[in-house]
Structures are given as C-alpha cells and as structure tokens.
N, C-alpha and C positions, 0 to 999 in steps of 0.2 A: 595508411590503411594496413591491415594485418598482413596482406600478401605482398606489400611493396618491396620488401627485401628480395623475395624470390623473383618478382617481376623484373626488377632491375638487373638481377644476376643473369636471367635467361631471356631477356627481352628480345634479343635477335632471333631466337627460335620460335617466338610466338606470332601467330597470325591474327587476323581480325576476329575470327570466330573464338579463338582462345581468349582474347581480351574481352569479348562480349560475355563469355562464361564467367570470367573473373569478376566482371562488374555485377553479374547476377548473384554471384556468391556474396559479394559485399552488400548487396541490396537485401539479402536474406541472412546476414551474418549470425543473428541470434538463433535462427532456426537450424543453422548448419550443424549444431551439436547433435541433433537427432534426425536430420533430413536424409532420406534415402537417395541413392544416386538417380533412381527413376524420377523422383520428385524434382531434383535439380535439373535434369534433362528437360522436364516439362516446363519449368520456369524459364529456362534459357532457350527454349525452342531449338534444342539440338539433340544429338544422339548420345547414348551412353558411351559408345566407343570414342567419341570426340572428347568426352570428359576424361576417360582413361588415358588418352593420348596427352591431354593437357597435364595431368598429374606426373606423367613420365618426363615431359619437357621441363617441369619444375623440379626434377630430381627426386620425386617422391615415388614410393612403391605402389601406390594405388589410391583409390578414393578414401579408404579407411585411414590411410596415412595422412591424407590431406585434412580429414576431419580432426585427427589428433593434433596436427600442426596448428590448425585454426583454434582449437580449444585451448591449447597451451599458450599461444600468443595472445588470444583474447583475454585469458586470465591475467597474463602479464600486464597488458594495457590497463585492465580494471584495477589491479592492485597497486599500480604506480600513481593512482590518483591521490590527491591530498585528502585524506579521510577527515582531518580536523576541519578543513575548509568546507568539505561536503556537509559536515554537521552544522557548521556555521550558516551555510546557505539554507539548510532545512529550517533552522531556528528563525532566521530572518524572514523567510517566506511564510512560515507559520504565523509569526508576529504580524506581518503585513496583512495577512488575511484577517486575523483576529481584530485588528484595528478597524476593519470595515464591517465587522459583525454588528447586527442590530441587537445589542445586549438588553435593551428595555423589554423586548418580548420574552427573551429567555429568563430574565430576572422575574418577570411577572409569573411565568409558568412555575418557576422554582418556589416563589413566595406563596403561591396558592396551593401548592402540593402538600397535603398532609404527610405524605410519604414519598421519598425518592428512592427508586430502585436502580441498581447498576448491574449490567450484565456484560461480561467480556467474553469474546468468542474463542479465547485461547489462554495458555498459561501466563504469558506476559501481560495479556489484557486483564486477566484476573488479578495479578499483582497491582496493576494500575487501578482496578476497581476498588481494591482494598484501601488504597491510598486516597481515592476519591471519597470513600465513606468516612475516612478519618477527618478529611477536610470539611465534609458536610456536618459532621458532629460538632466541629468548631463553630459552625454557623447556627448551632442548635436546631438543625434540620434532621428529622427522623429519616433513617435510610437503611437499606438492606442490600447486600451483595448476593446476586444469584450465581452460585459457584460453578454451575455446569448446565448443560442443556436439560437434563432431567430435573434439576433444581428449578430451572425456569418454567418448565411445563407443569411442575407440581404447584408452583407458587403463583402462576399467572392469574388464577381466579381470585387471588387476594388483592390484586391491583385495582384500586378504585378509579372512578371517572375523573377525579381531580388529581390523582397521583401522577407522578412523572417518572418516565423510564429512560435512562441513558444506556445506549447500546454501543459498545466499543468494538470496532472491527478494523483490521488493516485494509482489506479490499472492499468490504461491504457486499461481497458476492460469495456465496457458498450454497451447497445443496441444503444444508441444515437451516440456513437462514430463510429459505423459501417458506418452510413450514412455520417457522417462528413468526414471520411477517404476517402470514395468513391468520394465525392465532391472534395476533395483536389487532389486525384490522377488524376481525369479527367482533371484538370486544371494545372497539373504539378507544383503545389505550393511547394516551399521548406519549410519544417517545422522541428522543433526540438522538440522531445518528452522529457518531464520531468516527470518521474514516479517512483514509489517505486518498482514495479515488473519488473524483467529483461525480462521475456518471455511474452510479451503481444502484442496485435494487434496494438496498437498505435506505439510502439517502432519498430515493424517489418517493418512498412511502412515509417518510418521517415528517413530523410537524415542524421540526427545526433541524437544520444541518450544520455540522461543524467539520471543516476539512483541515487535515494536518499534512504537512510535508514531511515525509520520511523516506528518503531515497535508499533502496537496497544497495548493499556493498559487500565486497568479498574481504574476508580476513586472510591473514598470511597462510592459513592451512586450507584455503580454497572453500571454506564454509561461508555460505552467503548469510547476511545478517541485516537486520533493520533496527534503527534506534527508536526507542520509545520515549526518549527525552522530550521531543516536541509534544507528545501527548500529555506528559506531565505538566509541561508549560501551559498548555491549553487549559487544563483544569485548574491550575494555579491562577490563571487570569480570570476564569469564570468565578472563582471564589472571591477574588479581590474586587471584581466588578460588581458582584452581588452585594458585598459589604459596603462599597461606596454608594450604591443605589439605595440601600436601606438607610444609610445616614441621611441622604438627601430627602427620602420619604419622611423621616422624623422631623427634619428641619422645616418641612412644609406645613406641619400641623402644630 
C-alpha cells in the first residue's frame, strides 16, 4: 500500500487509532486527492487533532503534506503498470464481449436502415465516427456524421423511423446526453449505444448496447489518457460481421 514505507519506518510510534486512520485513508485512497481533513475525520470516526498527530508521527508537516505524499506515490504506482499489457487486456476483454454479442439483431437493424447516423460526444469520438462512416460507405450504406451537439439537434428531424443512429460515448453519462436522449425518445429513434460503462443512462435507453473495455491510464507527464483502439476494433468487427451476414443471406436465396 502507498503508506507502507512510512508505517514500517514509524511503526513503533503508532497506536491502534493511528492504524485505523491509515486503513481509512487506504479505503478512500482515490478520494484523498481532494478530501478535506474534516471529511477524513468523519470517515475514520476520529478527531482532526488525531489526524494531525498521525501526520507528525509519520514525519510529515501536516495534512496537506500527507495528501501530497499520497498523490505523488499513487501516481508512481499507476505509472509503473505495464501499459502495453493494459492495452492487451482491454482488447482481449472487448473481443470476449463482442464474441457474445447477438449480431443478427444488429445486422438486421443496419440492413433495414435507409440511412445510418453516427454521433460522437467528444473530439476523439468524432474521429472515430468519421472512420465508421468510411467503413459504412465500403458496405454501400448511406451514412452521416453529426459533428457536434448543435449539428445533432439541427439534424434530428431528418432521422426517419427505419434509420439507425450510433452514439459513441466513453461513460454514457453527461448532462448534455440527458437532453439528447429525451429528444430521441420522443421521436422513437432507433439507436445503438457504444460505451465503456455497462450501467449508464445512454445504454439503458438504447435499442442495442455495445460495451468496450478502455481502462484509463497515466502517461509519463501525469496526464490521464484512455485508448480508443478497442472502439475501432469494435466497429471493425461490426463491419466484418455484417459483411459475413450479407453473404449468408445471398446464399439462402
């Protein structure tokens, strides 16, 4: 754990209450970046003065020094992870989920749609949407990318009852999405959600859900990042599965 080094160094000076506070810190380690000392005292059922005494026992200047120590060492732990292996795990988990997907239903929705619309909720999502459109053109499917929220609101009236809409979002949760989902529901638009989180507002209201594994990670310069490679793999599989399905449909007649 992050405080293990300090605990081992000053263990003889720590009492049972100190160890309880330390356990509470580790139980809320992600929240410690912004947690106030009053909140920690509440979580640990102890006093603010007890926390101050603990920080001094650990050789720190105070609570703010403790938070800085945790943030630095938490970042060190996160950046020492094997980022290539993390990417491999995301790809494998995404592929595993896609293998369980009921593609026949999605293929039928795509096949019946005179037009397929793609909407991404951010810059990286928009880049993905442009690539999805390129692949749909290869399938001879008419498609359109809605490039921003205003573009979506202006164009939603053009979406027909048999058309299909793909919405790409990392979390599937945002204030802007609430309004967009309401607009979709009142017009009975068929849409497919593509998100990382399983239990989200966007997925709950979609006709078809696709989940992608993309674990956030830190770069060397402390900037947090997320890979969109699994998203590209998902749509590559959708195109391939649709093409295979069309071949089988032709062979049947």
